[in-house]
N, C-alpha and C positions, 0 to 999 in steps of 0.2 A: 432100488435104483438110486444112484447117487445124485444129489441135488447140485445143480450148477447155477451160476448167476453172472449177470453183467453188473459190475459195480459202478461203471461210469459210461455214459454216452458222450463221446467227444468228437471234435472235428477231425480226429484221426481214426475214428471208428469206435465201436464198443470195446470196452476193456473189462477183463475179469482177471482173476488171480488164483494161484494155487498157494497153499501154505502148509507148513509142517512145524510142529512144536512152537506155535505162536510167532512164526516169522514168515514173511512173504518169500516164496521160493521162485516164483515165476509170475510175470505180468503177461497176460494173454490177450491177443487181439480176438475178442469174442468172450464167450462165457468160460468161467473157471470154476474150480471146485470150492473155492472160498465163497460162501453164500451168506452166512449169518454170523453174529457175534461181535464182540468188541473189536477184533482185528479187522473184520470186514467193514465195520462202521468207521474205524480210524482211516483205513485206506480210502473208502468212499469219500469221507470228508476232505482228505488231503488231495485226492484227484480233483474234486470239485473246486477246491481253493486254487489249485494250480491252474486249471483251465479257465478260471475266472480272473487270473492274474494276481491273486492275493497271496499265494504260497510260492516261496522261492527255493525252499529246501525241504525234502521229505524227511519225516522223522519216524515213519512207520517202521517197525522192526523188519529187517530184511536179512536173509541168509545169503552170504556171498560165497557161492560154491566154487569148486574147481581146485586147480593146482595153485601153488604159491604164486606163480605169475598171474594167473587169472584173478585171484583175490586182490593182488597188488594193483592190477589193471582196473578192476571195478572200484577200488578205493580211490585211485587217481581220477577216475571219471567223476566220482562224487565230490572231489575237491575242485572241479571246474565251477567257478561261480555262475549263478543264474545270469543270463544275458551275455556271457563271455564264451569264447571258443578257444580251442587248441587245435593244432595240426597233428595229423598222424605222426609226422616226423618229430615234433616236439615231445609227444608222449613216448615215442620210441626211444629218443635220447634219454629221457627221464627214467625209463624202465630198463634200458640196456638191451633192447630187442630191435628187430627190423620194423619199418613202417608197415610192411605187409602183415606182420604178426599183430600189430595194433588193429589193422583193418579186419582181419579175421576174428579177433576178439570182440570187436564192435558188433560184427554180424552175429556172433554167438551169445551176446549179452542176454541173459534170461530175464533181466529186469529193466527193459527199455522204459524210457521216460523217468522212472524212479532213479535209475542209475543212468545219467544223461549222455548216452553215446551219440545223441543227435548234436551235441556240442563239439564233435570232432570233425574237422574238415581237412580236405587235401590242401596242399600248398597252393594250388592253382584251381582247384575244383571244389565242389561241395562234398565230394566223396559219395558213398552210398548210404542207404538206409533200408533196413530189413522189414520195417513196418508196412502195413497196407498202404498203397499209394507211393511207396518208395520215397524218392527224394522230395516229392511234393509234401509229404508228411513231415520230413525233416525241416523243410523251409517253413512250414506252418508253425512248428514248435519253436524255431528260432525267432520268428516274427513275434510270437506270443511273449517271448522273453525279452523283446526289444533288441535282438541281435539282427533284425531284418535289414538294417542299413548295410551290413556286410554283404548282402545278397544282391545289391543293385549294381 
């Protein structure tokens, strides 16, 4: 039987991960297949630091899967600084796609939190969030990062 583990208990729920070839491939709401070893310890430490407000950028090795667009999109999310946001429209213009494509790519992000799709907002709304608790989880993550003033 395959061992699974929760690597972090957080205010957005328990988090686990899957990994291949020394890279995180998926952050999971619940237990994941990554349970032991240096990569698990690294991710556990970084998640702990992030949720304690001490870590602003993840350095754990991550695989950015998908098409050329999906990889460019995930890199663009990583470039949004801690505590800042971008709109779906701004990312769409940057990547030469529609705002709807950006929304769909956010919803399909295999590495939420690590690749900060929660930092993407609608022009007049918060937009969605695919984690447990939906938009409330997004709001909690933005508040942790000091972007909560945008939400009042």
